[in-house]
Each structure stands twice: as C-alpha cells, then as structure tokens.
C-alpha positions in Angstrom: -18.8 198.9 139.0 -19.6 195.5 137.7 -17.4 192.4 137.6 -17.6 189.4 135.3 -15.7 186.3 134.6 -15.2 185.2 131.0 -13.9 181.8 129.9 -11.4 182.2 127.0 -10.3 179.6 124.5 -7.2 179.5 122.4 -4.6 181.0 124.8 -1.4 179.1 125.0 1.3 181.5 126.3 1.9 184.7 128.2 1.9 186.6 124.9 -1.7 185.5 124.5 -2.5 186.7 128.0 -1.0 190.1 127.2 -2.9 190.3 123.9 -6.2 189.6 125.7 -5.4 191.9 128.6 -4.6 194.8 126.2 -7.7 194.2 124.1 -9.9 194.4 127.2 -8.2 197.3 128.9 -8.3 199.4 125.8 -12.1 199.5 126.0 -13.5 202.7 127.5 -15.0 201.8 130.9 -12.8 198.8 131.7 -11.1 199.5 135.0 -9.1 196.3 135.4 -8.7 193.0 133.6 -6.9 190.0 135.1 -6.3 187.2 132.6 -5.3 183.8 133.9 -3.7 181.4 131.4 -3.9 178.3 133.5 -7.6 178.8 134.2 -8.4 180.1 130.7 -10.4 183.0 132.0 -10.5 186.7 132.5 -11.9 188.6 135.4 -13.0 192.1 134.3 -14.1 195.0 136.4 -15.9 197.6 134.3 -18.4 200.5 134.4 -21.7 199.2 133.1 -22.8 202.6 131.9 -19.9 202.6 129.4 -19.3 199.0 128.4 -21.1 195.6 128.6 -20.3 192.0 128.4 -21.0 191.9 124.7 -18.4 194.5 124.1 -15.9 192.5 126.2 -16.6 189.4 124.1 -16.2 191.3 120.9 -12.8 192.6 122.0 -11.6 189.1 122.8 -12.8 187.8 119.5 -11.2 190.7 117.6 -7.9 189.8 119.3 -8.1 186.3 117.8 -9.5 184.3 120.7 -12.9 182.8 121.6 -15.1 183.1 124.6 -16.6 179.9 125.8 
C-alpha cells in the first residue's frame, strides 16, 4: 500500500473537507483519506495497482478544488 500527501487549494470549511474526502474515497483502491483543512492537505493511503496519484488529483479537481 502506498501513501501520498497532496496539497489542496480552495478549501474553506468542513463541507469542503467532506467533499474532498468523499471524492477520494469513492475511487477504487483508496483505503483511507484524511483531509486537513488547516494544513490544506490530504494524506491518502491507496493500492498502487488500482489507482495512482494522477487519479487522485483528477478526483480533487473534479470535486472543484485544485492540487498545488
């Protein structure tokens, strides 16, 4: 299992955190996603054989946020 930390821009409230968390955890292969509003980042644990960091970035972008 792999782990990555992604910087996320545009989050301003706990609803944003939930939106990003849901977008990430809906991806097949994501085991856990912890999104931190104060730090503006997500720590994601995922199965590299099923999903990659580009997929994670796309999910965040599709949810209306940007990765930095």
